[in-house]
C-alpha positions in Angstrom: -21.9 108.5 -54.1 -24.7 108.2 -51.6 -25.2 112.0 -51.6 -25.5 112.0 -55.4 -28.0 109.1 -55.4 -30.0 110.9 -52.7 -30.1 114.1 -54.8 -31.1 112.0 -57.8 -34.0 110.5 -55.9 -35.2 113.9 -54.8 -35.0 115.3 -58.3 -36.9 112.3 -59.7 -39.5 112.7 -57.0 -39.9 116.4 -57.9 -40.1 115.7 -61.6 -42.7 113.0 -61.0 -44.8 115.2 -58.7 -44.6 118.0 -61.2 -45.6 115.8 -64.1 -48.6 114.5 -62.2 -49.3 118.1 -61.2 -49.4 119.2 -64.8 -51.9 116.4 -65.6 -54.0 117.5 -62.7 -53.8 121.1 -63.9 -55.1 120.2 -67.3 -58.0 118.3 -65.8 -58.8 121.4 -63.6 -58.5 123.8 -66.6 -60.8 121.7 -68.7 -63.4 121.4 -65.9 -63.3 125.2 -65.5 -63.7 125.6 -69.2 -66.7 123.3 -69.4 -68.3 125.3 -66.6 -67.8 128.6 -68.5 -65.2 129.8 -65.9 -63.0 131.1 -68.7 -60.9 133.6 -66.8 -59.7 130.9 -64.3 -59.3 128.3 -67.1 -57.1 130.7 -69.1 -54.7 131.1 -66.2 -54.2 127.4 -65.9 -53.8 126.8 -69.7 -51.1 129.5 -69.7 -49.2 127.6 -67.0 -49.5 124.4 -69.0 -48.1 126.1 -72.1 -45.3 127.5 -70.0 -44.4 124.0 -68.8 -44.7 122.6 -72.3 -47.3 120.1 -71.2 -49.7 119.0 -74.0 -48.9 122.5 -75.4 -50.9 122.2 -78.6 -54.1 121.3 -76.8 -53.6 124.0 -74.2 -53.1 126.6 -76.8 -56.3 125.7 -78.6 -58.2 125.9 -75.3 -56.6 129.2 -74.4 -57.5 130.7 -77.7 -61.1 129.7 -77.2 -61.1 131.2 -73.7 -60.1 134.6 -75.1 -62.6 134.3 -77.8 -65.4 133.7 -75.3 -64.1 136.5 -73.1 -64.5 138.7 -76.2 -60.8 139.6 -76.4 -60.1 139.2 -80.2 -56.6 140.5 -79.9 -55.4 137.7 -77.6 -57.7 135.2 -79.3 -56.1 136.0 -82.7 -52.6 135.7 -81.2 -53.2 132.1 -80.0 -55.4 131.0 -82.9 -52.5 132.0 -85.2 -50.4 129.3 -83.4 -53.3 126.9 -83.4 -53.9 127.0 -87.2 -50.2 126.2 -87.7 -50.6 122.9 -85.9 -50.7 119.7 -87.9 -54.1 118.2 -88.6 -55.9 120.8 -86.6 -59.7 120.7 -86.9 -60.9 123.2 -89.5 -63.3 124.8 -87.1 -60.2 126.7 -85.8 -59.9 128.3 -89.3 -63.4 129.8 -88.7 -62.5 130.9 -85.2 -59.3 132.5 -86.4 -61.2 134.3 -89.1 -63.7 135.6 -86.5 -60.9 136.9 -84.2 -59.1 138.6 -87.1 -62.4 140.4 -87.9 -62.5 141.5 -84.3 -59.1 143.3 -84.7 -60.1 144.8 -88.1 -57.8 142.6 -90.2 -60.5 142.1 -92.8 -58.3 140.8 -95.6 -56.7 138.1 -93.5 -60.1 137.3 -92.0 -61.5 136.7 -95.5 -58.5 134.6 -96.4 -59.0 132.2 -93.4 -62.7 132.2 -94.0 -62.1 131.0 -97.5 -59.7 128.3 -96.2 -62.4 127.1 -93.9 -64.8 126.8 -96.8 -62.3 125.2 -99.1 -61.6 122.6 -96.4 -65.3 121.6 -96.3 -66.5 124.0 -93.7 -70.0 125.5 -94.0 -70.7 129.0 -92.6 -73.5 131.5 -92.8 -71.7 134.6 -94.2 -74.5 136.9 -93.0 -74.2 135.7 -89.4 -70.4 135.8 -89.6 -70.6 139.5 -90.1 -72.9 140.1 -87.1 -70.4 141.1 -84.4 -73.2 141.1 -81.9 -73.1 137.3 -81.7 -69.4 136.8 -82.2 -68.7 134.5 -79.2 -71.8 132.4 -79.8 -70.7 131.7 -83.4 -67.2 130.7 -82.2 -68.7 128.5 -79.4 -71.1 126.8 -81.9 -68.5 126.3 -84.6 -68.0 122.8 -83.1 -70.6 120.7 -81.4 -70.4 121.1 -77.6 -73.2 118.9 -76.3 -74.7 115.5 -77.0 -78.0 114.1 -75.9 -78.7 110.8 -74.2 -82.0 109.1 -73.5 -83.8 109.7 -70.2 -86.6 107.6 -68.9 -88.5 110.0 -66.7 -90.7 111.7 -69.3 -94.5 111.2 -69.5 -97.2 112.2 -72.0 -97.7 115.3 -69.9 -95.5 118.3 -69.1 -92.1 117.4 -67.5 -89.4 120.0 -66.9 -86.9 121.6 -64.4 -84.8 118.5 -63.6 -81.9 118.9 -61.1 -79.6 116.2 -59.5 -78.9 116.2 -55.8 -77.4 113.4 -53.7 -78.1 110.7 -56.2 -81.7 111.7 -56.9 -83.4 113.6 -59.7 -85.9 116.2 -58.7 -88.3 117.5 -61.4 -91.7 119.1 -62.0 -94.4 117.3 -63.8 -98.2 117.3 -64.4 -98.4 113.5 -64.6 -101.1 113.3 -61.9 -102.2 109.8 -63.1 -103.4 107.0 -60.8 -105.2 109.2 -58.3 -108.9 109.0 -57.7 -109.6 112.7 -58.3 -107.6 114.5 -61.0 -107.1 118.2 -60.7 -107.1 119.7 -64.2 -105.7 123.1 -65.0 -108.1 125.0 -67.2 -105.4 126.6 -69.4 -104.2 123.3 -71.0 -106.6 120.7 -69.5 -103.6 118.9 -67.9 -103.3 118.1 -64.2 -101.6 120.7 -62.0 -97.9 120.6 -61.6 -96.2 118.8 -58.7 -92.6 118.0 -57.7 -91.4 114.4 -58.2 -88.2 112.6 -57.2 -86.6 109.6 -58.8 -83.4 107.6 -58.1 -80.6 108.4 -60.6 -80.2 105.5 -63.0 -83.4 103.8 -62.0 -85.4 102.2 -64.8 -88.6 102.2 -62.8 -91.5 104.2 -64.2 -92.1 107.4 -62.3 -95.7 107.7 -61.2 -97.8 109.6 -58.6 -96.3 107.5 -55.8 -93.0 109.4 -56.3 -94.3 112.8 -55.6 -92.2 114.6 -53.0 -93.3 113.7 -49.5 -94.5 116.4 -47.1 -96.1 119.9 -47.6 -94.4 120.9 -50.9 -97.1 119.7 -53.3 -100.4 121.5 -53.0 -103.7 121.6 -54.9 -102.1 124.3 -57.2 -99.0 124.4 -59.4 -95.7 123.5 -57.5 -92.2 123.7 -59.0 -89.6 124.0 -60.2 -87.2 124.0 -57.3 -83.7 124.5 -55.8 -82.1 122.6 -52.9 -79.3 123.8 -50.6 -76.0 121.9 -50.5 -76.8 120.2 -47.2 -80.2 119.0 -48.5 -82.1 120.6 -45.7 -83.7 123.6 -47.3 -85.7 123.8 -50.5 -86.9 126.9 -52.5 -89.7 126.2 -54.9 -92.4 128.0 -57.0 -96.1 127.8 -56.3 -99.2 129.7 -57.3 -99.7 132.5 -54.8 -101.9 131.1 -52.1 -102.8 131.4 -48.4 -105.0 129.3 -46.1 -108.1 130.8 -47.8 -107.1 129.7 -51.3 -105.3 131.4 -54.3 -104.3 135.0 -53.9 -105.2 137.2 -56.9 -103.8 140.5 -58.0 -106.0 143.5 -58.9 -106.7 142.0 -62.3 -107.9 138.7 -60.8 -104.8 136.8 -61.8 -103.1 134.4 -59.5 -99.4 135.1 -59.7 -96.5 132.8 -58.6 -94.4 133.0 -55.5 -91.3 131.4 -54.2 -91.6 129.5 -51.0 -89.1 127.9 -48.7 -89.4 124.5 -46.9 -87.3 122.5 -44.5 -86.5 118.8 -44.5 -87.5 117.2 -41.2 -88.1 113.6 -40.2 -87.8 112.4 -43.9 -90.4 114.9 -45.2 -90.5 118.5 -46.4 -92.4 120.7 -44.1 -92.6 124.2 -42.5 -93.4 125.9 -45.8 -92.9 129.7 -45.5 -93.6 132.7 -47.7 -90.6 134.9 -48.6 -90.2 138.7 -48.3 -89.5 139.0 -52.0 -93.0 137.9 -52.9 -95.9 140.2 -53.8 -99.4 139.2 -55.0 -99.2 141.9 -57.7 -96.4 140.2 -59.6 -94.7 136.8 -59.9 -91.5 135.5 -58.4 -90.5 132.1 -59.6 -87.7 129.7 -60.9 -85.5 129.8 -57.8 -81.8 129.0 -58.1 -78.9 129.1 -55.6 -75.3 130.1 -56.0 -72.5 127.6 -55.0 -72.4 128.5 -51.3 -76.2 129.1 -50.9 -75.8 132.8 -50.0 -77.7 134.2 -53.0 -81.0 133.3 -54.5 -81.6 134.0 -58.2 -85.1 134.1 -59.5 -87.4 135.3 -62.3 -89.9 138.1 -61.8 -92.0 140.6 -63.7 -91.9 143.1 -60.8 -92.0 146.8 -61.8 -88.8 148.5 -62.9 -87.5 145.7 -65.1 -86.4 145.7 -68.7 -89.2 143.6 -70.2 -91.7 140.9 -69.8 -89.8 139.1 -67.1 -86.2 139.5 -65.8 -83.7 137.6 -63.7 -82.9 139.0 -60.2 -80.6 138.1 -57.4 -81.1 138.6 -53.6 -78.8 138.0 -50.7 -79.7 135.2 -48.2 -78.6 136.4 -44.8 -77.2 134.0 -42.2 -80.5 134.1 -40.3 -82.4 133.1 -43.4 -83.9 136.6 -44.1 -83.5 138.0 -47.6 -82.0 141.3 -48.7 -83.2 143.6 -51.5 -83.6 142.1 -54.9 -81.2 143.3 -57.6 -81.9 143.2 -61.3 -79.0 141.5 -63.2 -78.9 144.3 -65.8 -79.2 144.5 -69.5 -76.3 142.2 -70.4 -78.6 139.4 -69.2 -82.1 140.9 -69.4 -83.9 142.3 -72.5 -87.2 143.8 -73.3 -88.6 140.3 -73.8 -88.6 137.2 -71.5 -85.8 135.8 -69.4 -86.2 133.0 -67.0 -85.3 129.6 -65.5 -81.9 130.7 -64.1 -79.3 128.2 -62.9 -76.0 128.7 -61.2 -73.3 126.0 -61.5 -70.7 125.4 -58.8 -68.3 128.0 -60.4 -71.1 130.6 -59.9 -71.7 130.9 -63.6 -75.3 131.8 -64.6 -77.3 129.9 -67.3 -80.8 131.1 -68.3 -83.4 131.0 -71.0 -84.5 133.9 -73.2 -86.4 134.9 -76.3 -84.8 138.3 -76.3 -81.3 137.4 -77.2 -80.3 136.2 -80.7 -81.4 132.6 -80.9 -82.5 129.6 -82.9 -86.2 129.8 -82.2 -88.5 130.8 -79.3 -86.9 130.4 -75.9 -83.2 129.5 -76.1 -80.7 128.6 -73.4 -77.7 130.9 -72.8 -74.6 130.7 -70.7 -72.8 133.8 -69.3 -69.2 135.0 -69.4 -67.8 136.9 -66.4 -64.7 138.9 -65.9 -62.1 138.6 -63.1 -64.4 140.5 -60.8 -67.3 138.1 -61.4 -69.2 140.8 -63.4 -71.2 139.3 -66.3 -69.9 140.7 -69.5 -71.5 138.6 -72.3 -73.9 135.7 -73.1 -73.3 132.7 -75.3 -76.1 130.8 -77.1 -75.5 127.1 -76.3 -76.5 126.1 -79.8 -77.8 122.7 -81.0 -78.8 120.3 -79.7 -79.6 122.2 -76.5 -81.5 124.8 -78.5 -84.0 124.2 -81.2 -86.7 126.2 -83.1 -89.0 125.7 -80.1 -88.9 126.6 -76.4 -85.8 125.4 -74.7 -85.4 126.2 -71.0 -84.5 124.9 -67.5 -80.9 124.1 -68.2 -79.0 122.6 -65.2 -75.4 121.4 -64.9 -74.0 118.7 -62.6 -70.8 119.4 -60.6 -68.7 117.6 -63.1 -69.4 120.2 -65.8 -70.0 117.5 -68.3 -73.6 116.4 -67.7 -77.0 117.8 -66.9 -80.5 118.4 -68.1 -82.7 120.9 -69.9 -86.3 121.0 -71.0 -88.0 121.6 -74.4 -91.3 121.3 -76.2 -89.5 120.5 -79.5 -90.9 118.0 -82.0 -90.1 114.3 -81.3 -90.7 114.4 -77.5 -93.0 112.2 -75.5 -95.3 114.8 -74.1 -95.9 118.6 -73.9 -92.6 119.7 -72.3 -89.9 117.0 -72.0 -86.7 116.6 -70.0 -83.5 116.0 -72.0 -80.3 114.7 -70.6 -77.1 116.0 -72.2 -73.4 115.3 -71.9 -70.2 116.8 -73.2 -67.5 114.6 -74.7 -65.4 113.7 -71.7 -61.7 114.5 -71.7 -59.8 111.6 -73.3 -56.8 110.2 -71.5 -54.2 107.5 -72.0 -53.2 105.7 -68.9 -51.5 102.5 -67.8 -49.1 100.7 -65.5 -45.4 100.0 -66.2 -44.4 96.6 -64.9 -41.3 94.4 -64.6 -41.4 91.6 -67.2 -39.8 89.1 -64.8 -41.7 89.6 -61.5 -44.7 91.6 -62.8 -44.2 94.2 -60.1 -44.9 97.9 -60.9 -41.9 100.0 -61.7 -42.0 103.5 -60.1 -40.2 106.5 -61.5 -40.3 105.1 -65.1 -39.9 107.9 -67.6 -43.0 108.2 -69.8 -42.9 110.1 -73.1 -45.8 110.7 -75.4 -45.2 111.5 -79.1 -47.6 112.5 -81.9 -47.6 110.8 -85.3 -44.8 113.1 -86.5 -42.5 112.2 -83.7 -43.0 115.4 -81.7 -42.9 115.0 -78.0 -46.2 116.1 -76.4 -45.7 115.3 -72.8 -43.4 113.5 -70.4 -43.7 112.4 -66.8 -42.6 109.8 -64.3 -44.8 106.9 -63.1 -45.9 107.1 -59.4 -45.0 104.5 -56.7 -47.5 102.1 -58.2 -46.0 102.4 -61.7 -49.1 104.3 -62.9 -49.2 107.1 -65.4 -52.0 109.2 -66.9 -51.8 111.8 -69.8 -54.7 113.7 -71.4 -54.8 113.5 -75.2 -56.8 114.7 -78.2 -59.3 112.7 -80.1 -58.8 111.5 -83.7 -55.0 111.3 -83.6 -52.3 108.7 -83.7 -49.8 108.5 -80.8 -46.7 106.6 -79.6 -46.0 106.2 -75.9 -42.5 105.1 -74.7 -41.5 103.9 -71.2 -37.9 103.8 -70.0 -36.0 103.1 -66.8 -32.2 103.0 -66.3 -32.2 99.3 -65.4 -34.5 98.2 -68.1 -34.9 98.0 -71.9 -37.3 100.6 -73.3 -40.8 99.5 -74.3 -43.2 101.4 -76.5 -46.7 101.2 -77.9 -48.4 102.9 -80.8 -52.1 103.6 -80.5 -54.9 105.8 -81.9 -57.7 107.8 -80.6 -59.6 107.7 -83.9 -63.0 106.2 -84.3 -63.8 106.2 -80.6 -67.4 106.8 -79.5 -68.1 110.1 -77.9 -68.6 108.7 -74.4 -65.3 106.8 -74.3 -62.8 108.6 -72.1 -59.9 106.2 -71.5 -57.3 104.4 -73.6 -55.3 101.9 -71.7 -51.6 101.4 -72.7 -49.8 99.1 -70.2 -46.1 98.6 -70.9 -43.7 95.9 -69.8 -40.0 96.5 -69.3 -37.4 93.7 -69.4 -34.4 94.1 -67.1 -31.0 94.8 -68.7 -29.1 91.5 -68.6 -25.9 91.6 -66.6 -24.9 88.0 -65.7 -21.4 89.0 -64.5 -19.8 90.0 -61.2 -21.5 93.3 -60.7 -19.4 96.2 -59.7 -21.8 96.9 -56.8 -21.0 93.4 -55.3 -17.7 94.2 -53.8 -15.4 91.6 -52.4 -15.2 91.4 -48.6 -12.0 90.6 -46.6 -11.2 88.8 -43.4 -8.5 89.1 -40.7 -5.8 86.4 -40.5 -7.0 83.1 -39.2 -10.5 84.4 -38.6 -13.9 84.0 -40.2 -16.0 86.7 -38.3 -17.6 89.5 -40.4 -15.6 92.6 -40.0 -17.2 96.0 -39.7 -16.1 97.1 -43.2 -17.3 93.8 -44.6 -20.7 94.3 -42.9 -21.1 97.6 -44.8 -20.5 95.8 -48.1 -22.8 93.0 -47.3 -25.6 95.5 -46.4 -25.2 96.9 -49.9 -25.7 93.4 -51.3 -28.8 92.9 -49.2 -30.2 96.1 -50.6 -29.4 95.1 -54.2 -31.0 91.7 -53.8 -34.1 92.8 -51.8 -34.8 96.1 -53.5 -32.9 96.8 -56.7 -32.8 93.3 -58.3 -35.5 91.2 -56.6 -35.0 88.3 -59.0 -31.2 88.2 -58.9 -29.5 84.9 -57.9 -25.9 84.6 -56.6 -23.3 82.2 -55.3 -20.7 82.8 -52.6 -17.0 81.9 -53.0 -14.6 82.2 -50.0 -10.8 81.9 -49.9 -7.8 82.0 -47.6 -4.1 83.0 -48.0 -1.4 80.4 -48.3 -0.2 80.3 -44.7 -1.3 77.2 -42.8 -2.0 73.6 -44.0 -4.1 72.9 -47.0 -6.8 71.0 -44.9 -6.9 73.8 -42.3 -7.4 76.5 -45.0 -10.1 74.5 -46.6 -12.1 74.4 -43.3 -11.3 78.1 -42.7 -12.7 79.1 -46.1 -15.8 77.1 -45.5 -16.3 78.9 -42.2 -16.0 82.2 -44.0 -18.5 81.2 -46.7 -20.9 80.0 -43.9 -20.5 83.3 -42.0 -21.2 85.3 -45.1 -24.2 83.2 -46.1 -25.7 83.4 -42.5 -25.2 87.2 -42.5 -27.2 87.7 -45.7 -30.0 85.3 -44.6 -30.2 87.1 -41.3 -30.9 90.4 -43.2 -33.8 88.9 -45.1 -32.3 87.5 -48.3 -34.2 84.4 -49.5 -31.9 81.4 -49.1 -33.2 80.1 -52.4 -31.5 83.0 -54.1 -28.1 81.8 -53.0 -27.3 78.7 -55.0 -24.2 77.7 -53.0 -21.7 79.0 -50.5 -18.4 77.2 -51.0 -14.9 77.5 -49.6 -11.8 77.0 -51.9 -9.1 77.3 -49.3 -5.8 78.6 -50.7 -6.4 77.0 -54.2 -7.4 80.3 -56.0 -4.8 82.9 -54.9 -5.1 86.3 -56.6 -1.3 86.9 -56.6 2.0 85.1 -56.3 1.9 84.8 -52.4 2.3 81.0 -52.4 4.0 78.9 -49.8 7.6 80.1 -49.4 7.0 83.4 -51.1 8.0 86.6 -49.3 4.8 88.7 -49.1 3.8 91.5 -46.9 0.5 91.1 -44.9 -1.2 93.6 -47.3 -0.6 91.2 -50.1 -1.8 88.2 -48.1 -5.0 90.2 -47.2 -6.0 90.2 -50.8 -6.4 86.4 -50.7 -8.4 86.3 -47.4 -11.7 87.2 -49.2 -15.2 86.3 -50.2 -16.5 87.0 -53.7 -20.1 87.1 -55.0 -20.9 85.7 -58.5 -24.3 86.6 -60.2 -25.8 83.4 -61.5 -28.8 85.1 -63.2 -30.8 88.3 -63.2 -34.2 86.9 -64.0 
């Protein structure tokens, strides 16, 4: 029996660990998806589907992954399963139609496109037929990003915001409050400088929050990139030396990228880089996730157009390798710039050469398993508009970040906009005992949709906690069960939630199964003739009772009843039975049982024989042994 229980405990532990592992996998998959790491995300979603964990959701995400990877065959395979789901968003009709077009199933594609329209969907038929922008249309068929207010803008130009270590660094021409204003002749605004503000601060950012040290000069400075350790900064500045601005053969002062070091709480030791040249510009620095590569914009000779995006290796000694153009998947004959690399090494950039909504638009890139960029995705509204949209950055969570735009409705020239993606929604809670309010570990949690289909199941952890990712705009039922308790359930909805809400709490309380009887586990113990000491076999049974009372049934209350056989006088046997009751009681107390949970320990002598071995009866000692006993009666379970 012990071996079986031990195996059961192991199995429950494995199941519980696996269930929490699946929840963690979904979180990881969604994070990868939000960061445009679609190859990695697809692998995790496949594993979730294989393990039948939140299968409908994982299938939708997997289909989108293959659409963004421009694999219409696999996308169509999974979209076919998606559109068969109950109450699926109609945007998937559109995506399925697109994928069917990609595998030349035009009749079916038109059929699903018509279903999309009949369901209230609006689509530009002309754009739908442009295969060149297939993945951008699928990506933008549902709103991906939302805007929130930021307080750091001024009436001047503000752009290039990045977060690092709880601070926001950005570039601005708000040179107000100084005695001598330096105006740039091109737009009659002050020259650009780099500023820093505390994340979440409501304090107005003024000239006092310019970056300290040698970064800001009398020329344009910014935007910037900072290494992970916060000790090195790369930033743009008008090409200059100790004699003033450096001009090219046409008398134009180009832009260079410089490097600075953080020492004694200021930025100093500014140095020119080998990739710079006074005959062309290098600007908009960005670093990959391990700071071994520097991405930048340049109009150096040999590119595809006005300005292209390049990458160069950063050697361990800080020296730079040879710049490499990112190629014509990214670069066009027009302008590309403001690159940014997230912590999955995915590139985002601005361009007016790719198909967009206006002037400069922001694009994300799609890479294959080798990390080679294979396609670009227009991020759509509200990130992009009919004006210039640029300097897109993403925080490590993949859900929040910044971009810049000169669109109508801003405060100044260029403004910084903060965006967020709808966070993953989850239901979570704690399962507790109704009697003692303690958490119940290894409770079985099952999640059902409105039609009664099981979506996910898992075990609570040692703190009675569970967490399951769910969809928005749906109805659910969650059920908790445990072998010693009566099931509890709760119905809840994820409809009508605001876009920033990410958690629904559903705590459940389980009532113990009532068994106010002599429990089978509370075995009778026996004594030797004319003795009251606890025998070895009796101690084993009493240890079981200690475990039941201290661990299994922490609110159980019992009473102890002890007996003798018929041999000996009535008064002697009364005393002997009391000694046996006392010995039993003292053993349990010595092992940690609360005395208040034993209502009485009483001896009944020979008055309650279990058989016919009365005085004068001929009985073997085995029969008399059955009467030399102590029994345990459960008074209450709660």
